[in-house]
C-alpha positions, 0 to 999 in steps of 0.5 A: 500500500502506498500512502499519500500524506496530506499537507497537515501531516509532516513530510518527514514521516515519509522517510520513517515509513518507507520500509513499511509503505514503500512508494509513499509520498507527501503532497508537497513532493508532488506539487499538490501542497495547497491543492483542493481536496478533490484534486488530491483525491483524484491524484491519489485515485489515479496513482493507487494511493491511500490518503493519510490526513489529520484534517477534520474537514477533508472533503470526500468526493461525491463519487469514488 
């Protein structure tokens, strides 16, 4: 499983989880640091990532 860390999660975590979740990345690393939630969701879906976030108001897409 590849994880995509949202902007409210430290990008430093990627290094620490690399052995457990290879291929994981942070939105900052892919140029989506301040992107709308729908853009992040679509990128994650297209690239096979699971989003990790502490954002309590993360908007779920109307269809997955």
